A tleap script that builds the chain and sets N, CA, C and O, in Angstrom:
source leaprc.protein.ff14SB
mol = sequence {
  NMET VAL LYS ARG PHE LYS ASP PHE MET THR
  GLU ASN ARG LYS PRO PRO PRO PRO SER MET
  SER GLN VAL VAL PRO MET GLN LEU GLY ASP
  ASP GLU ALA SER MET ARG VAL MET MET HIE
  ALA ALA ASN ARG VAL ILE SER ARG HIE LEU
  VAL GLU LEU LYS LYS LEU ALA TYR CLYS
}
set mol.1.N position { -0.631 9.752 -73.646 }
set mol.1.CA position { 0.426 8.723 -73.372 }
set mol.1.C position { 1.794 9.406 -73.090 }
set mol.1.O position { 2.189 10.350 -73.775 }
set mol.2.N position { 2.463 8.913 -72.103 }
set mol.2.CA position { 3.780 9.395 -71.739 }
set mol.2.C position { 4.856 8.682 -72.606 }
set mol.2.O position { 4.863 7.468 -72.811 }
set mol.3.N position { 5.739 9.544 -73.080 }
set mol.3.CA position { 6.838 8.878 -73.765 }
set mol.3.C position { 7.974 8.467 -72.897 }
set mol.3.O position { 8.253 9.103 -71.880 }
set mol.4.N position { 8.618 7.438 -73.272 }
set mol.4.CA position { 9.733 7.034 -72.466 }
set mol.4.C position { 10.961 7.387 -73.120 }
set mol.4.O position { 10.954 7.758 -74.294 }
set mol.5.N position { 12.054 7.294 -72.421 }
set mol.5.CA position { 13.359 7.774 -72.937 }
set mol.5.C position { 13.675 6.999 -74.212 }
set mol.5.O position { 14.181 7.592 -75.165 }
set mol.6.N position { 13.389 5.657 -74.266 }
set mol.6.CA position { 13.787 4.867 -75.521 }
set mol.6.C position { 12.900 5.257 -76.702 }
set mol.6.O position { 13.219 4.873 -77.827 }
set mol.7.N position { 11.826 5.982 -76.516 }
set mol.7.CA position { 10.966 6.409 -77.564 }
set mol.7.C position { 11.456 7.591 -78.307 }
set mol.7.O position { 10.957 7.878 -79.396 }
set mol.8.N position { 12.470 8.342 -77.743 }
set mol.8.CA position { 12.914 9.463 -78.384 }
set mol.8.C position { 14.131 9.104 -79.290 }
set mol.8.O position { 14.967 8.268 -78.946 }
set mol.9.N position { 14.176 9.753 -80.412 }
set mol.9.CA position { 15.275 9.493 -81.337 }
set mol.9.C position { 16.408 10.242 -81.044 }
set mol.9.O position { 16.298 11.462 -80.922 }
set mol.10.N position { 17.553 9.649 -80.905 }
set mol.10.CA position { 18.774 10.328 -80.524 }
set mol.10.C position { 19.802 10.467 -81.690 }
set mol.10.O position { 20.818 11.158 -81.608 }
set mol.11.N position { 19.450 9.771 -82.739 }
set mol.11.CA position { 20.263 9.858 -83.981 }
set mol.11.C position { 19.722 11.032 -84.779 }
set mol.11.O position { 18.549 11.399 -84.730 }
set mol.12.N position { 20.665 11.585 -85.511 }
set mol.12.CA position { 20.226 12.602 -86.514 }
set mol.12.C position { 19.822 13.946 -85.789 }
set mol.12.O position { 19.066 14.734 -86.358 }
set mol.13.N position { 20.297 14.189 -84.607 }
set mol.13.CA position { 19.942 15.404 -83.927 }
set mol.13.C position { 20.886 16.442 -84.289 }
set mol.13.O position { 22.078 16.210 -84.491 }
set mol.14.N position { 20.280 17.738 -84.381 }
set mol.14.CA position { 21.113 18.907 -84.779 }
set mol.14.C position { 21.864 19.319 -83.425 }
set mol.14.O position { 21.257 19.481 -82.366 }
set mol.15.N position { 23.125 19.458 -83.556 }
set mol.15.CA position { 23.729 20.015 -82.272 }
set mol.15.C position { 23.411 21.464 -82.037 }
set mol.15.O position { 23.221 22.221 -82.989 }
set mol.16.N position { 23.342 21.912 -80.637 }
set mol.16.CA position { 22.961 23.158 -80.337 }
set mol.16.C position { 23.920 24.308 -80.916 }
set mol.16.O position { 25.118 24.040 -81.012 }
set mol.17.N position { 23.511 25.430 -81.262 }
set mol.17.CA position { 24.455 26.398 -81.735 }
set mol.17.C position { 25.494 26.732 -80.735 }
set mol.17.O position { 25.251 26.626 -79.533 }
set mol.18.N position { 26.689 27.149 -81.199 }
set mol.18.CA position { 27.909 27.403 -80.262 }
set mol.18.C position { 27.536 28.590 -79.296 }
set mol.18.O position { 28.092 28.689 -78.202 }
set mol.19.N position { 26.642 29.434 -79.695 }
set mol.19.CA position { 26.330 30.562 -78.758 }
set mol.19.C position { 25.730 30.065 -77.477 }
set mol.19.O position { 25.932 30.686 -76.433 }
set mol.20.N position { 25.003 28.977 -77.506 }
set mol.20.CA position { 24.345 28.539 -76.316 }
set mol.20.C position { 25.278 27.893 -75.385 }
set mol.20.O position { 24.854 27.707 -74.244 }
set mol.21.N position { 26.546 27.495 -75.684 }
set mol.21.CA position { 27.361 26.746 -74.774 }
set mol.21.C position { 28.687 27.596 -74.482 }
set mol.21.O position { 29.686 27.062 -74.001 }
set mol.22.N position { 28.625 28.993 -74.815 }
set mol.22.CA position { 29.717 29.809 -74.608 }
set mol.22.C position { 29.699 30.133 -73.103 }
set mol.22.O position { 28.635 30.259 -72.496 }
set mol.23.N position { 30.902 30.264 -72.516 }
set mol.23.CA position { 31.041 30.643 -71.171 }
set mol.23.C position { 31.687 32.001 -71.171 }
set mol.23.O position { 32.699 32.222 -71.836 }
set mol.24.N position { 31.098 32.917 -70.418 }
set mol.24.CA position { 31.691 34.295 -70.440 }
set mol.24.C position { 32.170 34.575 -69.093 }
set mol.24.O position { 31.392 34.409 -68.153 }
set mol.25.N position { 33.438 35.007 -68.876 }
set mol.25.CA position { 33.940 35.337 -67.548 }
set mol.25.C position { 33.237 36.652 -67.111 }
set mol.25.O position { 32.833 37.496 -67.911 }
set mol.26.N position { 33.137 36.735 -65.826 }
set mol.26.CA position { 32.572 37.963 -65.167 }
set mol.26.C position { 33.360 38.459 -64.055 }
set mol.26.O position { 33.855 37.627 -63.295 }
set mol.27.N position { 33.537 39.627 -63.862 }
set mol.27.CA position { 34.135 40.187 -62.632 }
set mol.27.C position { 33.008 40.769 -61.787 }
set mol.27.O position { 32.301 41.724 -62.111 }
set mol.28.N position { 32.935 40.041 -60.627 }
set mol.28.CA position { 31.799 40.552 -59.657 }
set mol.28.C position { 32.443 41.388 -58.559 }
set mol.28.O position { 33.486 41.069 -57.988 }
set mol.29.N position { 31.724 42.497 -58.311 }
set mol.29.CA position { 32.166 43.380 -57.396 }
set mol.29.C position { 31.362 43.474 -56.106 }
set mol.29.O position { 30.560 42.574 -55.855 }
set mol.30.N position { 31.512 44.460 -55.301 }
set mol.30.CA position { 30.684 44.684 -54.119 }
set mol.30.C position { 29.646 45.695 -54.470 }
set mol.30.O position { 29.640 46.745 -53.827 }
set mol.31.N position { 28.757 45.501 -55.423 }
set mol.31.CA position { 27.751 46.434 -55.811 }
set mol.31.C position { 26.370 45.789 -55.921 }
set mol.31.O position { 26.203 44.582 -55.747 }
set mol.32.N position { 25.440 46.598 -56.202 }
set mol.32.CA position { 23.995 46.010 -56.196 }
set mol.32.C position { 23.854 45.127 -57.425 }
set mol.32.O position { 23.199 44.094 -57.283 }
set mol.33.N position { 24.347 45.380 -58.537 }
set mol.33.CA position { 24.216 44.638 -59.766 }
set mol.33.C position { 24.752 43.091 -59.512 }
set mol.33.O position { 24.095 42.095 -59.817 }
set mol.34.N position { 25.926 43.070 -58.964 }
set mol.34.CA position { 26.660 41.809 -58.673 }
set mol.34.C position { 25.856 40.982 -57.648 }
set mol.34.O position { 25.776 39.755 -57.711 }
set mol.35.N position { 25.231 41.784 -56.640 }
set mol.35.CA position { 24.488 40.998 -55.683 }
set mol.35.C position { 23.196 40.499 -56.274 }
set mol.35.O position { 22.711 39.454 -55.842 }
set mol.36.N position { 22.604 41.187 -57.243 }
set mol.36.CA position { 21.425 40.663 -57.876 }
set mol.36.C position { 21.694 39.361 -58.724 }
set mol.36.O position { 20.910 38.411 -58.734 }
set mol.37.N position { 22.799 39.401 -59.390 }
set mol.37.CA position { 23.273 38.246 -60.203 }
set mol.37.C position { 23.449 37.070 -59.317 }
set mol.37.O position { 22.978 35.973 -59.616 }
set mol.38.N position { 24.144 37.295 -58.194 }
set mol.38.CA position { 24.508 36.122 -57.253 }
set mol.38.C position { 23.126 35.631 -56.575 }
set mol.38.O position { 22.920 34.426 -56.433 }
set mol.39.N position { 22.257 36.528 -56.191 }
set mol.39.CA position { 21.000 36.144 -55.519 }
set mol.39.C position { 20.159 35.430 -56.597 }
set mol.39.O position { 19.499 34.446 -56.263 }
set mol.40.N position { 20.147 35.813 -57.711 }
set mol.40.CA position { 19.313 35.181 -58.780 }
set mol.40.C position { 19.892 33.661 -58.951 }
set mol.40.O position { 19.129 32.698 -59.018 }
set mol.41.N position { 21.227 33.547 -59.012 }
set mol.41.CA position { 21.863 32.185 -59.274 }
set mol.41.C position { 21.453 31.313 -58.040 }
set mol.41.O position { 21.009 30.175 -58.192 }
set mol.42.N position { 21.614 31.870 -56.859 }
set mol.42.CA position { 21.474 31.041 -55.608 }
set mol.42.C position { 20.010 30.655 -55.540 }
set mol.42.O position { 19.688 29.533 -55.147 }
set mol.43.N position { 19.107 31.568 -55.918 }
set mol.43.CA position { 17.535 31.173 -55.832 }
set mol.43.C position { 17.338 30.079 -56.799 }
set mol.43.O position { 16.625 29.139 -56.449 }
set mol.44.N position { 17.903 30.075 -58.030 }
set mol.44.CA position { 17.702 29.060 -58.988 }
set mol.44.C position { 18.212 27.654 -58.482 }
set mol.44.O position { 17.542 26.638 -58.671 }
set mol.45.N position { 19.380 27.643 -57.857 }
set mol.45.CA position { 19.818 26.427 -57.352 }
set mol.45.C position { 18.906 25.912 -56.154 }
set mol.45.O position { 18.590 24.725 -56.063 }
set mol.46.N position { 18.529 26.817 -55.301 }
set mol.46.CA position { 17.723 26.407 -54.233 }
set mol.46.C position { 16.376 25.896 -54.709 }
set mol.46.O position { 15.912 24.857 -54.239 }
set mol.47.N position { 15.758 26.585 -55.607 }
set mol.47.CA position { 14.386 26.068 -56.146 }
set mol.47.C position { 14.566 24.713 -56.969 }
set mol.47.O position { 13.610 23.949 -57.099 }
set mol.48.N position { 15.780 24.444 -57.503 }
set mol.48.CA position { 15.894 23.110 -58.288 }
set mol.48.C position { 16.026 22.017 -57.221 }
set mol.48.O position { 15.544 20.900 -57.413 }
set mol.49.N position { 16.647 22.324 -56.151 }
set mol.49.CA position { 16.944 21.286 -55.170 }
set mol.49.C position { 16.093 21.353 -53.932 }
set mol.49.O position { 16.480 20.787 -52.909 }
set mol.50.N position { 14.961 22.009 -53.965 }
set mol.50.CA position { 14.249 22.338 -52.798 }
set mol.50.C position { 13.791 21.002 -52.046 }
set mol.50.O position { 13.865 20.953 -50.819 }
set mol.51.N position { 13.375 20.052 -52.701 }
set mol.51.CA position { 12.843 18.861 -52.155 }
set mol.51.C position { 14.013 18.170 -51.352 }
set mol.51.O position { 13.834 17.710 -50.225 }
set mol.52.N position { 15.162 18.132 -51.981 }
set mol.52.CA position { 16.301 17.418 -51.316 }
set mol.52.C position { 16.617 18.262 -50.074 }
set mol.52.O position { 16.833 17.691 -49.005 }
set mol.53.N position { 16.652 19.647 -50.176 }
set mol.53.CA position { 16.935 20.429 -48.978 }
set mol.53.C position { 16.060 20.337 -47.905 }
set mol.53.O position { 16.476 20.412 -46.749 }
set mol.54.N position { 14.754 20.165 -48.207 }
set mol.54.CA position { 13.710 19.947 -47.122 }
set mol.54.C position { 13.976 18.649 -46.467 }
set mol.54.O position { 13.974 18.575 -45.238 }
set mol.55.N position { 14.227 17.519 -47.291 }
set mol.55.CA position { 14.398 16.265 -46.691 }
set mol.55.C position { 15.656 16.283 -45.651 }
set mol.55.O position { 15.623 15.688 -44.573 }
set mol.56.N position { 16.720 17.009 -46.096 }
set mol.56.CA position { 17.806 17.075 -45.168 }
set mol.56.C position { 17.489 17.985 -43.980 }
set mol.56.O position { 18.034 17.787 -42.895 }
set mol.57.N position { 16.639 18.951 -44.164 }
set mol.57.CA position { 16.386 19.774 -42.913 }
set mol.57.C position { 15.541 19.100 -41.893 }
set mol.57.O position { 15.714 19.309 -40.692 }
set mol.58.N position { 14.539 18.214 -42.396 }
set mol.58.CA position { 13.672 17.551 -41.359 }
set mol.58.C position { 14.131 16.132 -41.220 }
set mol.58.O position { 13.300 15.281 -40.904 }
set mol.59.N position { 15.304 15.822 -41.415 }
set mol.59.CA position { 15.900 14.435 -41.249 }
set mol.59.C position { 15.853 14.005 -39.716 }
set mol.59.O position { 16.291 12.908 -39.369 }
savepdb mol mol.pdb
quit
């Protein structure tokens, strides 16, 4: 049976630990490690929105 949004309890939830929401600044340069980080981030965005991108491409 599939649960619906209203079936989940939202009260009494533990907040996530502060380490999960920390933002760390990075200095990106013109080297292989920076390129790997940026390519990984770009590929994640593309894979998450692939259906939308294909719809736009074949519109």
